[in-house]
Structures are given as C-alpha cells and as structure tokens.
TORDREN-190030 format. One line per 5 residues: number of its first residue (from 1); their letters; for each residue y negated, z negated, x of C-alpha. Coordinates in Angstrom, 1 decimal. Layout:
N
NUM> A> Y:Z:X  ...
% end
This chain:
481
1> MTDNQ> -12.1:-14.6:-18.3  -9.1:-16.4:-18.9  -5.6:-15.6:-20.6  -7.2:-17.1:-23.7  -9.1:-13.8:-24.0
6> PQVRW> -7.1:-10.9:-25.1  -9.5:-8.5:-23.5  -8.4:-9.4:-20.0  -5.1:-7.7:-20.6  -6.3:-4.5:-22.1
11> TLLGV> -8.9:-4.3:-19.2  -6.2:-4.8:-16.8  -4.2:-2.0:-18.1  -6.7:0.6:-17.4  -7.0:-0.8:-13.8
16> MLAML> -3.3:-0.5:-13.5  -3.3:2.9:-14.7  -5.8:3.9:-12.1  -3.7:2.4:-9.3  -0.6:3.9:-10.5
21> LAMLD> -2.3:7.3:-9.9  -2.7:6.5:-6.3  0.8:5.2:-6.0  2.6:7.9:-7.8  0.7:10.8:-5.9
26> NMVVG> 2.4:10.7:-2.4  5.9:10.3:-4.2  5.3:13.2:-6.6  4.0:15.4:-3.8  6.8:14.6:-1.5
31> TAMPT> 9.4:16.0:-4.1  7.2:19.2:-4.6  6.6:19.9:-0.9  9.6:22.5:-0.4  8.2:24.6:-3.4
36> IVGDL> 4.5:24.2:-1.9  5.6:25.5:1.4  7.4:28.3:-0.4  4.4:29.4:-2.1  1.6:28.6:0.2
41> GGLEH> 3.4:29.0:3.5  2.3:26.9:6.7  5.6:25.2:7.3  4.1:24.1:10.7  1.5:21.9:8.8
46> IAWVV> 3.6:20.4:6.4  3.3:17.1:7.9  -0.5:17.1:7.5  -0.3:17.2:3.7  0.9:13.6:3.8
51> TAYTL> -1.0:12.6:6.9  -4.1:13.8:5.7  -3.8:11.6:2.5  -2.5:8.4:4.2  -5.0:8.6:7.0
56> TTAIS> -8.3:8.8:4.7  -6.7:6.2:2.4  -6.4:3.8:5.4  -9.8:4.5:6.7  -11.6:4.4:3.5
61> TPIWG> -9.9:1.4:2.1  -12.2:-1.5:3.7  -15.3:0.8:3.4  -14.6:0.8:-0.6  -13.9:-2.9:-0.6
66> KFGDL> -17.2:-3.7:1.1  -19.2:-1.3:-1.1  -17.6:-3.2:-4.1  -18.9:-6.5:-2.7  -22.4:-5.0:-2.3
71> YGRKH> -22.9:-2.6:-5.1  -20.7:-4.1:-8.0  -17.0:-3.5:-8.2  -16.7:-1.8:-11.7  -19.2:1.1:-10.5
76> VFLAA> -17.6:1.4:-7.1  -14.1:1.7:-8.7  -15.3:4.3:-11.3  -16.6:6.2:-8.5  -13.2:6.1:-6.6
81> IVVFL> -11.6:7.4:-9.7  -14.0:10.5:-9.8  -13.4:11.2:-6.1  -9.6:11.0:-6.8  -9.6:13.2:-9.8
86> AGSGL> -11.9:15.7:-7.8  -9.4:15.9:-5.0  -6.5:16.4:-7.4  -8.1:19.1:-9.3  -9.2:21.0:-6.0
91> AGAAH> -5.5:20.5:-4.5  -3.9:21.8:-7.6  -6.1:24.9:-7.2  -5.6:25.4:-3.3  -4.7:28.9:-2.2
96> TMTEL> -3.9:27.9:1.4  -2.2:25.3:3.2  -5.6:24.5:5.0  -7.4:24.0:1.8  -4.5:21.9:0.5
101> IGFRA> -4.8:19.7:3.3  -8.5:19.2:3.1  -8.3:18.5:-0.5  -5.6:16.0:0.2  -7.9:14.1:2.4
106> LQGIG> -10.4:13.9:-0.4  -7.7:12.5:-2.7  -6.9:9.8:0.0  -10.5:8.7:0.1  -10.5:8.0:-3.5
111> AGGLG> -7.1:6.4:-3.3  -8.4:4.1:-0.8  -10.9:2.9:-3.4  -8.3:2.5:-6.2  -6.1:0.4:-4.2
116> AGAFA> -9.0:-1.8:-3.0  -10.7:-2.0:-6.2  -7.8:-2.7:-8.4  -6.9:-5.7:-6.4  -10.4:-6.8:-6.3
121> LIATL> -11.0:-6.6:-10.0  -7.9:-8.4:-10.8  -9.1:-11.2:-8.5  -12.3:-11.2:-10.4  -11.2:-11.1:-13.9
126> VPPRE> -8.4:-13.7:-13.3  -8.7:-16.9:-11.3  -5.9:-17.3:-8.5  -4.3:-20.3:-10.7  -4.0:-17.9:-13.6
131> RGRYQ> -3.0:-14.8:-11.6  0.8:-15.4:-11.7  0.8:-14.4:-15.4  -0.3:-10.8:-14.1  1.8:-10.5:-11.0
136> GMTAS> 4.8:-8.8:-13.1  2.2:-6.1:-14.1  1.2:-5.3:-10.6  4.8:-5.5:-9.4  6.1:-3.1:-12.3
141> VMALG> 3.1:-0.6:-11.4  4.6:-0.6:-7.8  8.1:-0.2:-8.9  7.2:2.5:-11.3  5.2:4.3:-8.6
146> TIGGP> 8.1:4.2:-6.1  11.0:5.1:-8.5  9.3:7.4:-10.9  7.4:9.5:-8.5  10.3:11.4:-7.2
151> LLGGV> 11.9:11.9:-10.6  8.4:12.9:-12.1  7.7:15.2:-9.1  11.1:17.0:-9.5  10.7:17.4:-13.2
156> VTEHL> 7.2:18.7:-13.1  7.6:21.1:-10.1  10.8:22.6:-11.6  9.4:23.2:-15.3  5.7:23.4:-14.9
161> GWRWA> 5.1:24.3:-11.3  4.0:22.5:-8.1  0.2:22.7:-9.1  0.9:20.5:-12.1  1.9:17.7:-9.5
166> FYLNL> -1.7:17.5:-9.0  -3.2:18.5:-12.3  -1.2:15.8:-14.0  -3.5:13.3:-12.6  -6.6:14.8:-14.4
171> PLGAL> -5.6:13.5:-17.9  -4.2:10.3:-16.7  -7.2:9.7:-14.5  -9.6:10.6:-17.2  -8.1:8.0:-19.5
176> ALVWC> -8.2:5.4:-16.8  -11.9:6.4:-16.2  -12.8:5.9:-19.8  -10.8:2.9:-20.4  -12.5:1.2:-17.4
181> ALMLK> -15.9:2.3:-18.2  -15.8:1.0:-21.6  -13.3:-2.3:-21.1  -14.7:-3.7:-17.8  -17.3:-6.3:-18.7
186> LPVTR> -18.5:-7.9:-15.4  -21.7:-9.9:-15.1  -24.0:-8.6:-12.4  -27.0:-9.9:-10.1  -29.2:-7.9:-7.8
191> VQARI> -29.3:-8.6:-4.2  -30.4:-6.6:-1.3  -27.8:-5.1:1.0  -27.9:-3.3:4.5  -25.1:-1.0:4.9
196> DWAGI> -23.2:-1.6:8.4  -23.0:2.1:9.3  -22.0:1.2:13.0  -19.3:-1.0:11.9  -18.0:1.9:9.5
201> GLLTA> -18.0:4.3:12.2  -16.1:2.2:14.6  -13.6:1.0:12.0  -13.1:4.7:11.1  -12.4:5.7:14.5
206> AIGAL> -10.2:2.7:15.2  -8.0:3.3:12.2  -7.9:7.1:12.5  -6.9:6.7:16.3  -4.1:4.3:15.5
211> TLGAT> -2.9:6.3:12.4  -2.7:9.6:14.3  -1.0:7.9:17.5  1.6:6.3:15.4  2.2:9.4:13.3
216> WGGST> 2.4:11.9:16.4  4.3:9.6:18.7  7.8:10.4:18.9  7.7:13.4:16.7  4.9:16.0:17.4
221> YPWGS> 4.4:14.4:20.9  6.5:11.9:23.2  5.4:8.4:22.9  4.3:8.6:26.6  2.5:11.8:26.3
226> WPVVS> -1.1:11.8:27.0  -2.4:12.7:23.6  -0.6:9.8:22.0  -1.2:7.5:24.9  -4.9:8.5:24.6
231> LLAGA> -5.1:7.7:20.8  -3.6:4.3:21.1  -5.7:3.4:23.9  -8.9:4.9:22.0  -7.8:2.7:18.9
236> AVFAI> -7.8:-0.4:21.0  -11.1:0.3:22.6  -12.6:1.1:19.2  -11.1:-2.0:17.6  -12.7:-4.3:20.4
241> AFVAS> -16.1:-2.5:19.9  -15.9:-3.1:16.0  -15.1:-6.7:16.5  -18.1:-7.1:18.8  -20.4:-5.1:16.2
246> QRRAV> -19.3:-7.3:13.4  -20.5:-10.4:15.2  -24.0:-8.8:15.4  -24.2:-7.1:11.8  -26.5:-8.5:9.1
251> EPVLP> -23.7:-7.5:6.5  -20.7:-6.5:8.4  -18.1:-4.3:6.8  -15.2:-6.6:7.5  -16.8:-9.9:8.0
256> LRIFT> -15.1:-12.1:10.6  -15.5:-15.0:8.4  -12.6:-14.0:6.1  -10.4:-14.3:9.2  -11.6:-17.3:10.5
261> GHRNF> -12.5:-19.2:7.5  -9.2:-20.6:6.7  -5.9:-19.9:8.6  -4.1:-19.0:5.4  -5.9:-15.5:5.3
266> PLALA> -4.6:-14.2:8.6  -1.1:-15.8:7.9  -1.0:-14.2:4.6  -1.9:-10.7:6.0  1.0:-11.2:8.6
271> VITAA> 3.4:-11.6:5.5  1.6:-8.7:3.7  2.0:-6.5:6.7  5.8:-7.2:7.0  6.2:-6.5:3.3
276> GVVMF> 4.7:-3.2:3.9  6.9:-2.2:6.8  10.0:-3.3:4.5  8.7:-1.3:1.4  8.0:1.8:3.3
281> GCSLY> 10.9:1.6:5.4  13.3:0.9:2.5  11.7:3.6:0.2  12.0:6.3:2.9  15.3:5.6:4.8
286> LPLFQ> 17.6:3.9:2.2  17.7:7.1:0.1  18.2:9.2:3.1  21.0:7.1:4.1  22.6:7.4:0.6
291> QTVQH> 22.1:10.9:0.5  23.4:11.8:4.0  26.0:9.2:4.5  27.1:8.2:1.0  26.6:11.6:-0.4
296> ASAAN> 24.5:10.5:-3.2  22.6:13.3:-5.3  19.1:14.0:-4.0  18.2:14.8:-7.5  18.1:11.2:-8.5
301> SGLLL> 16.8:9.8:-5.3  14.4:7.6:-7.2  17.1:5.9:-9.2  18.9:4.8:-5.9  16.0:2.3:-5.3
306> LPLMI> 16.7:0.7:-8.6  19.0:-2.2:-7.1  15.8:-3.0:-5.0  13.0:-2.5:-7.4  14.4:-4.4:-10.4
311> PVVVM> 14.5:-7.8:-8.5  11.0:-7.1:-7.3  9.5:-7.1:-11.1  11.7:-9.9:-12.1  11.0:-12.2:-9.1
316> SQIAG> 7.3:-11.5:-9.1  7.3:-12.6:-12.7  9.2:-15.7:-12.2  7.1:-16.7:-9.1  3.9:-16.0:-10.7
321> RRMTA> 4.7:-18.0:-13.9  6.0:-21.1:-11.8  2.6:-20.7:-9.7  0.5:-20.8:-12.9  2.4:-23.7:-14.2
326> TGRYK> 2.6:-26.0:-11.2  -0.2:-24.7:-8.8  2.6:-24.6:-5.9  3.2:-21.5:-3.9  4.0:-21.8:-0.4
331> IFPVL> 7.9:-22.1:-1.0  7.8:-18.5:-2.5  6.9:-16.7:0.6  9.1:-18.8:2.7  12.0:-18.0:0.5
336> GAGFL> 11.0:-14.4:0.3  10.8:-14.1:4.1  14.2:-15.6:4.4  15.7:-13.2:1.7  14.0:-10.3:3.5
341> IAGTG> 15.6:-11.4:6.9  19.0:-11.6:5.0  18.8:-8.3:3.3  17.4:-6.2:6.2  19.9:-7.9:8.7
346> LLATM> 22.8:-7.0:6.3  21.5:-3.4:6.0  21.6:-3.3:9.8  25.4:-3.9:9.7  26.0:-0.8:7.7
351> TVHTS> 28.6:2.1:8.8  29.7:5.4:7.4  32.2:3.3:5.5  29.9:1.1:3.8  30.1:1.5:0.1
356> RTTTS> 27.2:2.3:-2.3  27.9:-0.9:-4.2  27.6:-3.0:-1.1  24.5:-1.4:-0.1  23.0:-1.9:-3.5
361> CYMAL> 23.7:-5.7:-3.0  22.1:-5.9:0.0  19.0:-3.9:-1.4  18.9:-6.6:-4.2  18.4:-9.2:-1.6
366> IGVGL> 15.3:-7.3:-0.3  14.2:-6.9:-3.7  14.1:-10.6:-4.3  12.2:-11.2:-1.0  9.7:-8.6:-1.7
371> GFTMQ> 9.2:-10.1:-5.3  8.4:-13.5:-3.7  6.1:-12.2:-1.0  4.2:-9.2:-2.1  1.9:-10.2:-4.8
376> MATTI> 2.1:-14.1:-3.8  0.7:-13.3:-0.3  -2.2:-11.2:-1.7  -2.9:-14.2:-4.2  -3.0:-16.5:-1.1
381> AQNSV> -5.1:-14.2:0.8  -7.6:-14.1:-1.9  -7.8:-17.6:-2.7  -8.7:-18.1:1.1  -12.2:-16.4:0.7
386> EMRDM> -15.3:-16.9:-1.3  -16.0:-14.6:-4.3  -18.8:-12.7:-2.5  -16.0:-11.5:-0.1  -13.4:-10.8:-2.6
391> GTASA> -13.7:-6.9:-2.4  -13.6:-6.9:1.2  -10.6:-9.3:1.4  -8.7:-7.3:-1.2  -9.3:-4.2:0.7
396> ATNLF> -7.9:-6.0:4.0  -4.6:-6.8:2.2  -4.3:-3.2:1.1  -5.1:-1.9:4.5  -2.7:-4.0:6.4
401> RTLGG> 0.0:-3.3:3.9  -0.7:0.3:4.3  -1.0:0.2:8.2  1.9:-1.8:8.4  3.9:0.7:6.4
406> SVGVA> 2.5:3.6:8.1  3.1:2.4:11.7  6.5:1.2:10.6  7.7:4.3:9.5  6.4:6.2:12.4
411> VFGTL> 8.5:4.0:14.9  11.4:4.3:12.4  11.0:8.1:12.6  11.4:7.9:16.3  14.6:5.6:16.2
416> FTNAV> 16.2:7.8:13.6  15.5:10.9:15.6  16.7:9.5:18.8  20.1:8.4:17.0  20.7:12.0:15.4
421> TGRVA> 19.5:14.3:18.1  21.9:15.8:20.4  24.9:15.1:18.3  27.3:17.7:17.3  27.7:18.4:13.5
426> AAQLA> 30.9:16.2:13.3  29.1:13.1:14.8  25.9:13.6:12.6  26.9:11.2:9.9  27.7:8.6:12.4
431> GAAAG> 24.2:9.1:14.0  22.5:8.7:10.7  24.2:5.5:10.3  23.3:4.4:13.8  19.7:5.4:13.3
436> VRHIF> 19.4:3.4:10.0  21.0:0.3:11.6  18.5:0.3:14.4  15.7:0.7:11.8  16.5:-2.4:9.8
441> LVTAV> 17.3:-4.3:12.9  13.9:-3.8:13.9  12.7:-4.8:10.5  14.6:-8.0:10.3  12.7:-9.1:13.6
446> VCAVA> 9.3:-8.2:11.8  10.5:-10.3:8.8  11.2:-13.2:11.2  7.6:-13.2:12.2  6.7:-13.2:8.5
451> LLAAV> 8.7:-16.1:8.0  7.1:-18.1:11.0  3.6:-17.2:9.4  4.8:-18.5:5.9  5.9:-21.6:7.3
456> FLEEV> 2.5:-22.3:8.7  0.9:-21.6:5.3  -1.2:-24.4:4.1  -0.8:-25.2:0.4  -4.6:-25.5:-0.8
461> PLRGG> -5.3:-25.9:-4.5  -5.8:-22.6:-6.2  -9.2:-22.0:-7.9  -9.2:-21.7:-11.6  -6.8:-23.0:-14.4
466> PAAKA> -6.0:-22.6:-17.8  -9.7:-23.8:-18.6  -11.1:-21.7:-15.9  -14.7:-20.5:-16.5  -15.9:-16.9:-16.4
471> PTPEP> -16.0:-15.4:-12.9  -19.0:-15.6:-10.5  -21.4:-13.1:-11.3  -20.7:-9.6:-9.5  -23.4:-8.5:-6.9
476> QTALA> -25.3:-5.5:-7.8  -27.8:-4.3:-5.0  -31.1:-2.9:-5.3  -31.6:0.3:-3.0  -29.8:-0.2:0.4
481> K> -32.2:-0.6:3.4
% end
C-alpha cells in the first residue's frame, strides 16, 4: 500500500489507537497510585504495580514480534489487544494489591504485543521511503501518551475513581480491536514454523533478571548486595546461553542475522536505546525537579513537558517529510544526537536558581533531538532487515528502547537518592538539584555514544517510493511443529 491509497491512513489510526493505550496506561496508573494504595493497602508493594507491567512488557515484546513473523501480524496484533483488555478489566476489578500486581503483569504482556505489533504493521503497510509521512502520527501518539497520561489519570481518579483508570481502556480498546479487524487488509501465505521454546525461555530469563536487578539495585537492595549481583550475573549467563541457542535454532526467536546482516541495525539500536534513556529520564525527573525545586504545581505535571514534546512532534514531521522527498536520512540522527548532548548537558548545569523559562529552553533542545532521532532510527533499523524479519526487528527496537529507559531510570533513581539522602530539610532542594544534575550528566555521556553510532551509519537506499508496490505477503503458518 502507498500514500495514494487513503485506506492506509484510516488503517493506521486504529493501530495508533491501540499503541496509545499501552503508552497511556503507565502514566495514568502512576497518577492514580496514591488513591489505589489508600483503598487496597499494601504500600510496601507499590513499586511492583509498575514493575510487573514493565517487566512483562519487556519480556513479551520480542516473543510477540516473532509470533507476528510466524503467524501473521494482523492476528497476533489482535490477540495482543485482547490480552491487554483482559488485564485492564481484571485490574479494575482487583480487591487486593496482590491481585492488582498479577493483573498488571497480564496487562504488560498485552502491551508488549501492542508496541511490537504497531511498529511492525506500520513497516508492513508503508515502505521506508514513504514512512516519513507518518512519523508525525507516531510522534504525536508518544507525546499524547506522555503528556495526557498524568492529566487523564488525575481527572479520572478524582471524578470516577481509580478503577476507571483501567476500565477506560475497555471502550477504547474495543474500538481499536474492531477497527483493526475490519480495516487491516494484509495478504497472507502459509508456511511451516517451529517455535523456539528454548530461546524464548532463555530470553525471558535474561530480560527478567536484568530488569529486576536494575529495578532493585540502589533502592530495595544495595548495588553490591548478593540479590542484585546474582540477578545481574544471571542475566549475563542467560544472555550468553541465549545467543548460543539462536545459532542452533531452526527458527530463532531473535535471529542473529538481523544484527549481523547490516551494520545499520545495531547502530540504530544504539541510537534508539539512548533515546529511550533520555525520554524516560526526562519524563520522570524533569517534572520532579520543577515541582520540588521550581515549585510548579503537581496537578499540571503533564503540561510541564510541553516544551519538550511539542518539538518532538514538529521535528519528526519535518525530518520524515524530508526523508520521503529526498531519500536522505543520515543527517537527522547525527543532528539529533548533537541536540540531545547539548540539551542534556545544559540541564546538567541547573541549580536551585535556574528559572522555569531557562529549563524549558533546555527541554526544547532535547525535544528537537528526540524528534530527529526516535522515529528516524526505527525506520533505519527496519530498512536494514528483510521483510520476513520485520516483526522481530520492530520488536527489537521497542525492546531496546524499553530496556534503555528502564535500566536508565533505575540508575537515575540511585543517583537522585544518594544526592538527597542524609541532608537536613534546609538542604533538600540543593540535594534534589544536584541529583538531577548528575542524572543529566550521565545522560549526556549516553547521548555522546549515540552520536558516535549515528556518525557510522551508512546511508543505504530506502525501500519503496511514491510508486511502491504492495507489501510482501504476510506469513501465516500452518500448525506449529
């Protein structure tokens, strides 16, 4: 399909709505958490309400992507929506914190499929050369999820109750489900498939151990404690075993060929990971800085990110349209990484005397950088693999973005806590400012690595164009062996 077929835009609206559900959910629930704890109790388990979701999202993302390649992306995407809606309904009906955590884990499994499936479907429906026209839609969804989530969570919790933070997903998800079921028209072929259960198990263990180690390190347990060290060492062992298993598997869950086929794929993943670190770090610690140090209102926490998110949407549109018109794209991740270094470096200079206007200017630089890098790097990664691996490659980009953000936030939490802990009340503001400076100094170093990766990208021709043919037929397996 091409831009000459209006159905593409209408189809993508349903896909974007499903992706928005997953992006909104964590932000909405974060705002509702104080009320949830007041109703269900279990304050000591509050972190698991978020961790259960992010952990299963990270674990399931590459699995959903591979299943999409094997069984057909449309059906797998619809299944992910159903799982997400089931988790949402059950979470809204939870009567204990333990139940809520379990149902959040189920939600996270569905969310992994929504993220992986959405990017894979976009890649299937629109050739890379034409994809720039749609980058603004994706960026807008990400911005709406980041900004609208806290605002929506506050309004819903205050007027309808915290359970509606989950129930709200049901009508929106049902609309996305029906829309995609009717509008998604993908040609299919039938192939034989063998599920790589060993690879799935090892990858699950590696991601789970890494996420838990990063989440617990410096908060629940010290970084040098045996639980954290054991988890991180276990993650390394499982990762090595996983790579070895992928070399032997007939149909590997994460084929090594996508990493070795062209250097652009791992280089793009480096840029995507850095963007994830920046996005997660900014969305969490910039509002915290503005509320605690600059005395901004917590009720409008989502609006505090507008100076960052508006440039993301605008620059994604500009970069995408230039890529579509010229076929050139390397300049954008290079420039984007440069803007990210400048923005994070300037944020690392903030003190208790830095004005909100100055902070907003620094945030705008980061927004420009993210607009030039996030969606462009995803397109570069997808253009580096064959169509048969598109679901797996899309899942890998989503996985690295999520892991980069999760591990980054875990490290940032330790830096912030260490800067504040032990200070008397009068010095708390200075400690908070110091903690944020340390966070963005580390982030600037990560962005410098992204810049190095962007410089080594090779500008290979993008597949497709204004006269692109229909997408390669979707694989649809017979019974798995």
